[in-house]
N, C-alpha and C positions, 0 to 999 in steps of 0.2 A: 771329831767324827760325828758327835751328836749334833754339833752346830750345822754340819753339812746336810745331815739327814733332816733336820728341822727346816733348812732352807729348801730342800727338795720338796718336802711335804707342803710348805707354804706356797710353792709355786704350782704344784700339782692340784691342790684342793680347788682353787677357782676354776681350773680347766675341767675337773671332774664335774663340779656343780654346774658349769656352763653346759657340759654335754648332757647332763640329766635334765636341764631346763629345756633341751631341744626335743626330748621324748614327748610325743603327742599320742595320748591313748586313744583307743577306738571311740570311747564315749565323747571325748573332746572333738574328734573328727566329725562326728555326726550331730553335734549339738546345734548346728546351723540348719538342720533339716526343715523345721517349720518355716523358715524364712526363704527357703529355696523352692524352686519349681520342680515337681516330679514329672518327668516325661514318661508317659505310658506308651511303650513301644509295641506296635501292632505286628502280628506275625505274618500277615499275608493270607491267613486262612479266614475267609469271609465270615463263616459262621462262628468261629471262636472270637474273632475280633469284634463282631457285632455284640456278642454277649458280654465281652470284656468292657467295651465302651459303655454299655448300658449299666453294668454294675458299678463301674468306677464313678460315673456321673451321679448315680443314686447314693453312693456310700462313702466315697473318698472325702474325708473332712480334716485330715491332719496336715495338709499342705496344699498349695496351689498345684494344679496339674494341667497338662496339655498332652495331646496324643501326637505321636510322630511315627514315621515309617522306620524300617531297618536301615535304609540309606541315610536318613536324617540322624539316626543314632550313631552311625559310623562317623559322621561329621562332627557330632557334638560330644562324643563320649570322653574326650580329654578335657572338657570344660567342667571345672569344679563348681560351677554355678548350678548344675543340674544333678538330681538323682534320677534313676531310671528303674521303672517296674517293667520287666519284660519276660516273655516266655523263653525259657532256655531248655533245649534238649540236652539231657545228661547222659553220658556213656561212662560206665564204670570199667575198671581195669580189664576184666575178662570178657567184656561185651565187644562184639565186632561192630556194633552200631548203637546209637542212643536208644535206651530202653524206656525212659520216662521223660516227661516234660514238667519243668518247674515254673513257678512264677517267682522270679528273683528280683529283689530290690537291691540295687547297687548304687554307689556314688561315682560320679564322673571325676576325672582328674588324672594326675600323673600315673603312668604305667598302663593306661588303657590301651595304648597302641600295641602292648605286648599280649593282649588277650583278656577275656573276661575274668580269668582266674587271678589276674594281677589287680583287678579293681576291688575296692573295698565293698564286701558284701555285708548287708544288714540282715537279710533274712531270705531263705528260699522255701517256698511252699510246694510240696508235691501236688500236681494237679491231675495228671492222667498219663496213660501209656502213650509213648511217642508214635506208635503205629496201632492203628485199629482200636482207638479208645472206646470205652463202653457207652459213652454219652452221659454218664452220671455227673461228670464234671460240670455240666451246665446247671444241674440242681444244687451242687455244692459250692459253685463259684461265689455266690453272695457271701457265704460264710468264710470262704478263703480270703476275700478282700478284707473282711472285718478282722480276721485272725492276724493277717499281716499288719494291719494298722495297730492292733492291740500290742503286737510284738515291738513295733516302733516306739509306742508310748512307754513300754517298759524300758527299752533301751535308752530313751531320753531322760529317764529318772537317774541315769549315770550309774556308776559303780559296776558291779559284776553283771548286771542285766545286759550291758552293752555286748558282752561276750557270750550271752546265752543262746542256746538253740531253741527251736520250738518246743522241744521236750522240757527245757529248763523254765520256759515261761508259760507252759500249759497249767491249767488249774489242777489241783490235787484230786486225783481220782478217788481218793479215800473220802473226800467231801461229798461224793455223789452217792452215798450209801442209801439215801431216800429216793433217788431219782430212778426212773425206769431206763433200762439200757436195752436198746433194740439193735441187734445184729442183722444185717442182710445175710442170708444163708450163703450167698456167693462170697462173702468176706471171711468165711471160716476155712482154715486150712484142712486139708484132707487128713492131717494127722490127728485131728480131734475125733475120737471115736464116739460111737452112740452112747457108751457108757459115760464118757466125759461130758458129753452134751447134756445127758440126764442130770449129772452132778452139778454142772455150772449154770445151766439154763433154768433157774428158779429164783424165788425171792425178788421178782421184778426184772429179771434178766431173761431175754428170749431171743430166739432166731426166727426170722420170718422171711417171706418172699421179698425180693428186692424192691418191687413196686410198692409194697406196703411200707417198707422202711423209708423209701424216697418220698412218699407222700407225707410222712411225719415231718420231714425237712421243708417240704413245700408249704405245709400248713403252719410252720413255726410252732409246732407243738411244745407247750411249756413242760418243764421239768423232765425232759426226755433227751437222752443221749443216743445218737445214731452213728452206726459204723460207716467208715469209708476207708478203702484201701487203694493204694496206687502201686502198681508193679508193671513190668513189660508185659505186653500181650503174649509174647513168646519168651518167657524167661529162660535163662541159662544159669548153670552154676556160676555164682559170682555176681549175679544181678541182685538188686535189693527190692524188698517189699516194705512199703511205708503203711503203718496202721494208725488210724485215728478214731477217736470218739468225740463227736461234736454236739454241743447243746443246740437242739433244733430251735429253741426259743430264743436264745441269746447269742448264738454263734460263738460261744466260748469254746476253746479247745481244751478238753479234759484229759485226753490221753494221746500221746504221740510217741511211737517207737518205730524202729526199723529193724529188719533182720536180713542177713545174707541168705539168699536162696542156694540150696545145695541139692544134691541128688536125693537126699532124704527129706529135706525141708522145703516145701513149696511155698507159694504165696498164701497170704491170709493170716488171720489171727491164730497164733499157735496156742497150744495148751498152756504154756507159761504165761502168755498174755491174759488168758482167761483167769488164771490163778491170781495174777496181780490185781486185775480189775475187780474181782469178787471177793478179795481177801477180807475186806472190812464189812461185808454184808452179813446180816443175821441169817 
């Protein structure tokens, strides 16, 4: 009996080892990124496409790139010779229509004919509301391109980074205790009372008019984090709000979280976000 079991094991082990050898991890699937061409897919929106082309030309330095139309993307998406950076409108389960637009970096190849969700996603960056965006996305777009590239660099270092989200690869907000943190007043949730504002907005943390905050980004102000939020223009319970703090000088992402919008919790930085952000400040 033991001899039979040993024989079975001796036959099965090579099969198991062979099967294990066929497993290709995500970091291995994207290690060819620097050698491949990234196709930047244009949305058809003239204003956004013009801005996207300008910023990619000025900033994209981690791979060769070319611009293409949505029609060309459909023709090329199954070709694993390409990666694609493209605007994607996202609809969550309880939404009747897409609420936000992302800049998503995906790899072409097998499964693409079954939809974007079946393609290998490297990173998705929330950009703006899908309908009636505020226009702030044009101010923050240079930083978004840099943040996407920084995430890819982390992923190419192999290991767990290849599976990280933007929250996982953002800088430690606790290391920003000496930096100035500036929130646009429009980025603050209605749940944050005047008493909470008085408590949190001190020691280098403040809320100001949107134009003032945006000018800090435009001026690449050093040692300063600026708020940016992305949510649907008409959110419904089940929509999501994305909250970010971005270094205006270096374009590093220091804080990235999302929360589900409910009847009681609207869009914007919540009190719990402010608690996390200011926890290590004197």
